[in-house]
N, C-alpha and C positions, 0 to 999 in steps of 0.2 A: 419389753424387758422390765423387770421389777426394780423397785428402789434398792433392794438388797443386792441384786446382781449388778446394778450400776455402781454401787460402792466398791464391789470387788473389781469391776472392769477398770475403773478410773482410780488409780492409787492416790492421786493428789490433784490439786487444782492445775498444776502444770501439765500433768499427764492428761487431764481432761481437756485442756486447751489443745494439746498436740493431736488428740484423737477426734475432736469435734470441730476444729476450725483449721484454716490453712496456715495458721501461725506456727512456726517451727521454733524449737528450743535447741540452742547450742550452749555448751558449758564453757565458761570463761576461765578455763584452766586445763592443763594437760596432766594434772595429778591423776594417776590411775584410780585411786580410791574415790576421788571426787567425781571423776568421769563415769565410773561405774554407777555411782548413786544417780547421776544425772541421766544416764541411759535408761536406768530402771524407771525413771519418771518421764521418759519420752524424748530425751535429747537425741539429736541426730548429727551432732557436730561438736567441735571443741577448738581451743586455741592455745598457742604457746608464744611467748615473747620473752625478752630478757627480764622483765619485771616478774613474770610468772615463774620462770626458771629459777631466779634468785629465791623466790618464796619457797618453791619446792625443795631446793637444795638445803635451805636453812632448816626446814622441817624434816627432811629425809636424808641428811648428810650421812648417817650411819649406813643406809642402804646404797648411797651413791659413791661413797668414798672408795670402795674397791674398784669401781669402774673408772673413776678419775685417775687412780694410780695406774690402772691398765692403760689408759690413754697416754699418760706421761711416758710409759715404756714404749708404746706404739709410735709416739710422735716426739722423739727426743729433742727436736729443735723447736718445738712449738712454744709460743708464749702462753701465758695464762689466759689471755683474751681468746686465742685460737682454741684452746682447750675448752673454754667456756662455751664457745659457739658449737663445738662438737657435742657438748652435753645438751645444748638446746636442740640440736638435730636429733639426738638419740631419744630424748624425752618425746619429741614430736612423733618419731617413728613408732614408739611404743603406744602412744595415744592413737595414732592412725590405725594400728593393728586392731584395736578394740572397735573402731568405727568401720572397718572395711566391709563387714557383712551388710551394713546399712548402705554403704556406698554402692555395692553391687546391686542390692535390691532396688535402689532408687536411681540407678543409671547416672550417678555422678551429681545429681542435684543436691543431695545431702550426703552425710557420711564422711565428711572431710575434716582433716586436721589443719587448722589455720596457723601457719608459721610466719613470723614477722621478719622482714629483712632488717638489716642493721640500721637503726634509726640515725646513726651518725653519718650515713650516706644520703641523707635527705636532699642534698644539693647535687648529687652525682647520678645522672640517669643511667650511664653505662654500668656503674657499680651495682645499682639496684637491679637492673636486668640480669647481670651475670649471676647475682645471688639468687634471683628468682628462678633462673634456669636450674641451678644446682638444687635448690629446695624442691622443685617440681619433680626431680628425679629420685628423691629419697623414698617415695612410696607412691603407689598409683592414685591415692586419694588425698594428696596434698592440695591445699589452697594457699596462695602466697599473699601475705599482707604487704601492701605497698603504700607509703604515705602520700596523702593528697597535698603535695607541695608542687612548686613550679617544675622541679625536675621529675617529680613522681608521675605527673600526668602523661608525658610521652612514654615513660616506662610502663604505665598501665596499658596504653595502646599496644606497644610492642610485645609485651608479655602475653596479652590476649591474642594477638595475631599468631604468636608461637604456640598457641594451644594451652597456655597456662591459665587456670582459673585464678582470678585475683580477688582479694578482699581489700578494698580501699580502706585505709585506716588514717588516723590523725586527721579526722574529718568531723566538722561541727556545723557546717553551714550549707544552705541551699545552693549557693554558687559552686561550692566544691563538689557537691553531689551531681549537679548538672554537668560539670566538667568531666567527672568520672564517667557518667553515663554516656556522654558523647565519645569519650576516648574508647570505652569498651565497644560501643557500636562501630567505631571505625575499625578496631581490631577484628571484630567478628565479621564485618563486611569484607575486609581484605581476605580473610580465610575463605569465606564463601566464594568469592570471585575466583579463587585458585582451586576450588573444588575440595577444600579441606573440611573435615568434619568439625562441627561444633555441638554435636548431639549430646555429649556427656560433660560439657562444660557447665560450671555453676557459679558464675561471678556474683559477688555481693558488694555493696557499698555500706560501710559502717557510718552511723552518726553517733558520736560519743556525746549523747544527750546530756548526761550529768556534768560533763566537763564544760559545756557551754553555760549551764547554770552556774557552775563554780566561778567561771570567769566573770560573769555579770555581777556576781556578789562581790568580787574583788573590785570591779569598776564602781559599784555602788559606794563602797567605802572610800576608794581613792578620790572620787569626784563628788562626795557628799550628797549623793542622790537620795531623796526620800520617796519611798513608794511602799506599797504593801509587800512585805518580804515574801509572802506566800506566792506572789505573782512570779517570782524568780524560779519557783519550782516547775513552772509551766513553759519556760522558754524553749528548752530542748524538745519538749513534746510538740509545741506549736511548729517548730521547724521541721520535725519529723513528719507530722501529718500533712503539712503543705507539700513537702517533697514527695511523699507517697502519692498524693493526688496528681501531681505533675507527672510522676513516673508512669502511672496508670494511663493518664491521658495521652502521653506521647509513645507509649508502648516500648519503653526501654527494656532491654533483655537482661536485666539484673535485678536482684532483690535488695531491699534495704535491710540493715541490721542495726538493732538498738544495743548500745553498749554504754558502759560507765554509769552504773546504777546508783542513784542517790535517794530515790523514793519509789513507791509501788507503781506510780503512774508510768514509769519507764518500762513497765511490763503491761499493766492493766489497760492503759490507754491505746495500746497497739494490738490488742487481741482482736482477731477477726481479719487482720490484714495478711496478705501473702508476703509476709516478712519473717525475719528471724529475730528472736530476742536472745541475748547472750549474757545472762547474769552470772556472777561468781556463785559457787556452790552455797556459800553462806546466805546469799539472797534467795537462792532457790529454796533452801530449807525454811526461810522466813515466809516466803510465798506459800509453800505447801502447808505451813501451820496456820495460815490465815483463813478468814472467812470471806475473802474478796470474791465476788461473783465472777465466774468465767463467762462473760458475755461480750459480744462484739462491740467495741467502742472506737475502732479505727476511723469510722466516718463521722463520729461525733466531734464537731469543731470545738477548739478551745474557745472559751468565752471571748467575744469581741472586745469586751471591756479590758480584759487582761492584755490581749494582743495590742490594742491601741495604746495602752499605758506604757508597755514596754517599747513600742515603736517611738513614742513621744520622748521618753526619758533616756533611752540607751542607744547611742549611735552604733554600738557594736551589735545590738540586736537587729537593728535595721540592716547592717551588713550581712548578718546571718540569715535573715528572713526574706530579703528581697533578692530576686534572681540576679539583678545587676549590682548587688551590694559589694561584691569583691571581684576584682580581676584576678586572673591566674597569677600575675606577677605579685599580687598582694597576699596570696595564700600564706607564704612563709612568715609574714609579719603580723598576722592576726594573733591576738592575745592567747587564745586557747591553744593555737598551734605552737607558739613559743613555749608555753608552760609544759605542754605534753612532750614535746621533743626534748626539753631539758630533763624531764623525769625519765623518759625512756633511755636517753643517752646516759644519764647517771646510773641507771640500773645495769648498763653494760659494765661500768666501772665497779659497781657493787658485786656483780657476778665474778669479775676477774679477781677481786680481793678474796672472795671465798675460795676460788681455785688456788690462789697463791698460798693460802693457809695449808693446803694439802701439798702443794708443790714445794714450798719453802717453809716448813713448820718452824716456829720460833725456837731456836736452840736454847734460849734462856729458861724455857718452861720444861718441866719434867714430862 
């Protein structure tokens, strides 16, 4: 193949990655415009949650307003919160339809729309499972996001046992990932023992790498820690790479997914792994405009000097990096978990407020 034909075959660095390595691209949005761009550059998945839905509605309210009015007629007793979640479901179904040909071609491993359970239920196993069951029935290619909290771990096992592909979210640490992997294995094994199929299931475990970096920067300021600030850009990468090595060694039957992008290493350092990267469309455009080499780096270790410094100075990095750093009972109180749940829960309120403006327009305004 000539250089000219290569340039035609690979539209962009991300497309080159998806065509020449095992690393998959999912789009961190259910916006149809952004998802279409992402699919053009090799994406085989996408996601939706209250934060994303709020952003899409703000940008596309003109298009969504008639449908919201229709839902208000169809659901005359519904609250703004209930209408908001119906909008999330319908956004997700539209995104899933774009991905369904990929889902069929790849037998369920990819081509899924990842829809998040209500983050306010993070302490309620039963509520998480019930919503996961509902979401799984919205389209054949749904994958359901469940938080890696104390209540989320048994929900992950039960949902997996019921044949629901899960995407573990609100996850930042090696101990959380191990707990997810073991829960998924228990769920898959229960299905196998009963003769139930697992052939089209495609579970993943997200590490929100940038949110771990963010939290350690907060800790650095709170505790007056002095270190090379560049080292903090590598914390999430170090946790991801260590977790990936353990997953391969133990043969866990789920993939890791990188999310919460803050720098290009949250993409480039994972190239070559049998993993998923899930950047927002803006980051994809940035990567596609870059001259970063698309080469395998997943097995290149983070500098020992950086890891040792982080282990020495940050107790929360030790909790994130060591397999026994956190117990399941401590997942809910980890700093990154609290910050993320607060944001995700707040987005539910923000979304409801947007719906309220349609439901109860201000009579004082013309």
